[in-house]
C-alpha positions as CSV (number, residue, x, y, z in Angstrom):
1,M,-0.5,-0.3,0.1
2,G,1.3,3.2,-0.9
3,T,1.8,6.1,0.9
4,T,0.5,9.6,0.5
5,A,1.0,13.4,1.5
6,R,-0.5,14.0,4.7
7,S,-2.2,17.7,4.2
8,P,-0.8,20.1,7.4
9,N,-2.8,19.2,10.9
10,K,-4.9,22.2,11.2
11,N,-4.7,21.8,15.0
12,S,-1.2,21.9,15.0
13,R,1.0,24.6,15.8
14,R,3.2,24.3,12.4
15,G,0.0,24.7,10.2
16,R,-2.0,27.6,11.6
17,H,1.2,29.4,11.5
18,P,3.3,28.1,9.0
19,E,5.7,31.3,8.8
20,A,5.0,32.7,11.8
21,Q,8.7,33.6,12.8
22,L,9.2,35.2,9.5
23,L,6.6,38.4,10.2
24,P,8.1,41.3,10.6
25,F,7.5,43.3,14.1
26,R,5.3,46.6,13.3
27,P,6.0,49.9,14.4
28,Q,5.4,50.1,17.9
29,H,4.2,53.5,20.3
30,G,6.1,52.3,23.2
31,G,9.5,52.6,23.7
32,R,12.2,54.6,24.6
33,R,12.2,57.7,22.4
34,D,12.1,61.9,22.4
35,G,8.9,63.0,23.3
36,A,7.8,59.9,24.8
37,G,5.9,59.9,28.5
38,R,3.0,61.5,30.1
39,K,3.2,65.3,29.2
40,P,3.8,68.1,31.9
41,N,0.8,69.8,33.4
42,G,1.6,72.7,31.8
43,P,3.1,74.4,28.3
44,E,7.2,74.1,29.6
45,A,8.6,71.3,30.4
46,G,9.1,70.4,34.1
47,V,10.8,67.9,36.3
48,D,12.3,64.4,34.2
49,H,10.1,61.7,34.1
50,R,13.1,59.5,34.2
51,T,13.0,56.9,37.4
52,R,14.2,58.4,40.4
53,A,17.0,57.1,42.4
54,A,16.5,54.6,45.3
55,L,16.3,55.9,49.0
56,A,17.7,54.9,52.3
57,P,16.0,55.5,55.4
58,R,19.3,57.5,57.1
59,F,19.2,60.2,54.2
60,P,17.1,63.2,54.5
61,V,15.4,64.8,50.7
62,H,15.1,68.6,50.0
63,V,12.0,68.3,48.0
64,T,10.9,71.6,45.7
65,V,7.1,71.7,44.5
66,K,5.7,74.4,41.9
67,L,2.6,75.7,42.2
68,C,0.8,76.2,38.5
69,S,1.1,79.4,37.3
70,G,-2.0,82.1,37.6
71,L,-2.6,81.1,41.0
72,P,-2.0,83.4,44.3
73,R,0.4,84.2,46.0
74,L,1.3,81.5,48.8
75,R,3.2,84.2,51.1
76,R,0.0,86.0,52.7
77,R,-1.9,85.3,56.1
78,E,-4.8,83.5,54.8
79,E,-2.9,81.1,52.5
80,Y,-0.1,80.6,55.2
81,A,-2.4,79.4,57.6
82,A,-4.3,77.1,55.2
83,L,-0.5,75.6,54.6
84,R,0.1,75.3,58.2
85,A,-3.3,73.3,58.6
86,A,-2.4,71.2,55.9
87,F,1.4,70.5,57.2
88,V,-0.2,69.7,60.5
89,A,-2.6,66.8,59.3
90,G,0.1,65.5,57.3
91,C,2.4,65.1,60.0
92,R,-0.4,63.4,62.1
93,G,-1.2,61.0,59.4
94,T,-1.0,57.6,58.6
95,A,2.7,57.6,56.7
96,A,3.6,60.0,60.1
97,A,2.4,58.1,62.6
98,A,4.3,54.8,61.5
99,G,7.5,57.0,61.1
100,A,7.5,56.3,57.5
101,F,7.4,60.0,56.3
102,R,8.4,63.1,58.6
103,L,7.8,66.7,57.0
104,C,10.9,68.1,59.3
105,H,11.4,71.8,57.6
106,Y,10.0,73.8,54.7
107,A,10.1,77.4,53.5
108,V,7.2,79.0,51.8
109,L,7.7,81.1,48.7
110,N,5.3,82.9,46.4
111,D,5.1,80.3,43.9
112,H,6.6,76.9,45.3
113,L,7.5,74.9,48.1
114,H,10.7,73.9,50.0
115,L,11.0,70.8,52.0
116,L,13.1,68.5,54.2
117,V,11.3,65.9,54.6
118,E,12.7,62.1,56.1
119,A,11.0,58.9,54.4
120,Q,11.6,55.0,55.1
121,D,12.1,54.7,51.4
122,R,11.6,55.7,47.8
123,Q,8.1,54.6,48.1
124,A,7.0,55.8,51.1
125,L,8.5,59.1,50.2
126,S,6.2,59.1,47.0
127,R,3.5,57.9,49.2
128,G,4.0,60.4,51.8
129,L,4.4,63.4,49.6
130,Q,1.6,62.5,47.9
131,G,-0.7,62.7,50.9
132,L,0.5,65.8,51.7
133,L,0.0,67.9,48.5
134,V,-3.4,66.2,48.7
135,R,-4.1,68.0,51.8
136,I,-2.5,71.3,50.7
137,A,-4.2,71.5,47.2
138,R,-7.9,71.0,48.8
139,K,-6.6,73.5,51.7
140,L,-5.9,76.6,48.9
141,N,-8.8,75.4,46.6
142,K,-11.5,76.0,49.4
143,L,-10.1,78.9,50.5
144,W,-9.7,80.1,46.9
145,G,-13.0,78.6,46.0
146,R,-11.8,76.9,43.0
147,K,-11.3,73.4,41.8
148,G,-8.6,71.8,39.8
149,T,-4.8,71.4,40.1
150,V,-3.0,73.1,42.0
151,F,0.9,72.1,41.6
152,A,2.6,71.9,38.5
153,D,4.0,68.3,37.2
154,R,6.4,66.4,39.0
155,Y,8.5,67.6,42.4
156,H,12.3,67.5,42.4
157,D,14.1,66.0,44.7
158,H,17.3,65.9,46.3
159,I,19.1,63.2,48.4
160,L,21.4,64.6,50.9
161,K,23.8,62.2,52.1
162,S,26.8,64.2,53.7
163,P,26.5,66.6,56.8
164,R,27.9,69.8,54.8
165,E,25.3,68.9,52.1
166,T,22.7,69.2,54.7
167,R,23.5,72.0,56.4
168,N,23.8,73.7,52.8
169,A,20.2,72.6,52.3
170,L,19.1,73.9,55.8
171,R,20.4,77.2,55.0
172,Y,19.3,77.3,51.7
173,V,15.5,76.4,52.8
174,L,15.6,78.6,56.2
175,Q,17.0,81.7,53.9
176,N,15.4,81.2,51.0
177,A,13.9,84.4,51.2
178,R,16.5,86.5,51.6
179,H,17.8,84.7,48.3
180,H,14.8,85.8,46.7
181,A,14.4,89.0,47.8
182,A,18.3,89.6,47.0
183,K,17.5,88.9,43.6
184,G,13.9,91.3,43.4
185,R,11.7,88.5,43.6
186,M,8.8,90.7,45.0
187,V,9.6,88.6,48.6
188,D,9.4,90.2,52.0
189,A,13.0,89.5,53.7
190,S,12.9,92.3,56.3
191,Q,12.6,90.0,59.7
192,P,15.7,88.2,61.2
193,I,14.1,85.1,59.9
194,D,11.7,84.3,57.8
195,T,8.4,83.3,59.6
196,F,6.9,81.7,56.6
197,T,9.4,78.8,56.9
198,S,9.8,76.4,59.7
199,A,12.9,78.6,60.7
200,P,10.8,80.0,64.2
201,W,10.8,76.1,65.6
202,F,14.3,75.6,64.8
203,D,17.2,75.2,67.2
204,G,20.1,75.7,65.1
205,F,20.7,79.2,65.0
206,R,24.1,80.4,67.0
207,Q,22.0,83.9,68.2
208,P,19.4,82.8,70.5
209,I,15.2,84.2,69.0
210,R,12.2,83.9,70.1
211,V,8.8,84.8,68.3
212,R,5.8,86.3,69.4
213,G,3.0,85.0,69.7
214,L,4.3,81.2,68.7
215,E,3.1,79.1,71.8
216,A,-0.4,79.6,70.1
217,I,0.1,77.8,66.7
218,V,0.1,74.2,66.9
219,R,3.7,72.9,65.6
220,P,3.2,72.1,61.7
221,I,6.6,70.2,61.6
222,T,7.9,67.0,63.0
223,D,11.3,66.4,64.9
224,A,13.9,64.7,62.6
225,R,15.7,61.4,63.3
226,T,18.3,61.1,60.9
227,W,21.4,61.7,61.9
228,L,22.4,63.7,59.4
229,L,19.4,65.9,59.9
230,T,19.5,66.0,63.7
231,L,23.3,66.1,64.5
232,G,25.3,65.7,61.3
233,W,24.9,68.9,59.4
234,R,26.3,70.9,62.8
235,R,29.7,69.6,62.3
236,H,30.1,72.2,60.3
237,G,28.6,74.8,62.5
238,L,25.2,76.5,63.6
239,L,23.3,79.0,61.2
240,D,23.4,82.1,61.1
241,W,20.4,84.1,60.6
242,S,22.1,87.6,60.6
243,S,24.3,86.5,56.9
244,A,22.7,85.2,54.1
245,T,26.0,83.0,53.7
246,G,25.4,81.3,57.2
């Protein structure tokens, strides 16, 4: 009995796709290329959307967040009261209560915030900041009688890894208004310390300082725990509030 050629089995992989491995890939929309990724919340690019560096719990972080354009200034009495209320709520939030995220120092400028924070890791930092910024946005939108986005694009962060770097960050944040005033950016820095910062609660100035009425205000920050932000930075000397160079 002679043999006959078998037709391809329709149920076999070879029968269904005789040349599957020879088909070229079609052009894809994903992948790394110029212009890829989520667009910034505004006409200009903000913070680069590359993967952020890992964070160890022993390092504090300097965070900068910028307000959307066209919104009222933050360095006003009612706005600052709303911000402090949000800071207090953030210090009492779930992440703060668990010790995973801590707001240790801050500076309020007309259109941006500087924050010195501590976090257990990168995820805790991201979640803690997200919760804090949501609280701030709700407080400010309620004050301004509006809805919508308050902060532009992503936050910028810089991990502090040495005593000198941490001291420089403290000086920059607590004396930032003086820096802006020197450049004519409509910031009043006539007082010895900037009361739109956490400087009134700061114990690292060379000169003793007392702020009238401070006892009536709920402390809007949390004690630092990292060695760098508690003791390490002091190796290079306490801050001098009478000097812009500290």
